[in-house]
Steps between C-alpha positions, in 0.01 A plus 500: 500500500719697258719205396581505130631226270876441500525625141401848620803521728732368230366752249497800736843431650655436158346783299348760735729508801808623306295793370377591848848480648611782271267717710626380837254227598442134419132447578178693569552500878836672461346747252233598750736524798753710306244754381288503815812598690566767237147632549555526876817704439320725250215588735722528807221426747566348841234232446507310171148428368466239227196356325480163325213472247314167479756336719355148501634303797755776573804272461686759291423770755629284785827444311532873433439578866772251591739673259419839655571364846829351377589845363461641851160666446228472763272800455299382199182322410361328192124519451377187325194572285308185404140404425511145639470464880648150468816640340527773763469239776790310343699823492434573868612151595817535291580840652451361852719199423784735399443750787403772254143577608595855601619571144204367299147639488216314332221674306217312332385694193429470129769681302245583228334757728765557770606846614781569745444641849864612536804564283791265432870523428455226241229280354585159357296263283649153466337290225162658570421759233392236248206422733367859501200604293491868612863582429446871444331538838767296677786698345332830587454378859866392518617836366286685756638283781870553423725743679615765244842327492360149535533211255257259336661160435359208309609159381242354264435329172379676187373242258187430306170552684391197700843332475407385151774405254601747234414358152863430409555323835175305472618341175814368672312381811242315291774328300670392823163392647431267209840335553410408859360155586121515519505436875716809559259744334340601828436859610580492871334833582177411319516134607419358161644328196537692176600317183592836343640787706268801521602846615252563781441854628526489879366855537144392419421237762615409849554134581533447876751237600523546879349750749806725469612453139326541168584481133335773298440874498865537407655694218193722500665800341848393404657579162546880489235598756726494806752738345231725350314532830821573689591774254150647523547527878853644459649209693752448220640724228 
């Protein structure tokens, strides 16, 4: 369900991966594993408690749990926080298929009003913050849930609200759009033809595609809001 066009992998491997490798990892999974392990060393607790915010179908969490097991760790759990019961059911099935059920917990909750019932060595948010409308509340809740030496880790996008094009980018996209054959000017997500490309704001309306996937309510508070809210909660300095 997370499959991206081939051009994404060409672009990210060509231009982003070399930058990441200067910091000791090649992809987001390695980033999370590296720093989650660091968090466990910082806190020094016998049981490693991790929280994954808006985890979706938990595939990233399953891969991280596998990496922890491969590193020789057994006394840990990852709590998967997700609003959709369908996504959590997929996560349970994936964890069972990989014999990791004892390491993953599943919590159905809305991150816009969630509060922790325990503390964590680390909290991770993988491509989820751009869905949040109550960022200040969520960041305060994360800060309150962290062990004093714990870490908050995120991999996300900071672009224009609603995934809209920036004006200078829109000019280029529209020029390219007009060069396409008429039959190719189709917006797959919106399922319609557009003779002229328009920069639609996906934060304003949800368009349901399947029972467990939707386009919309994304990029709600991108731009500078994620960084500003994190600073307000003293999650970054």
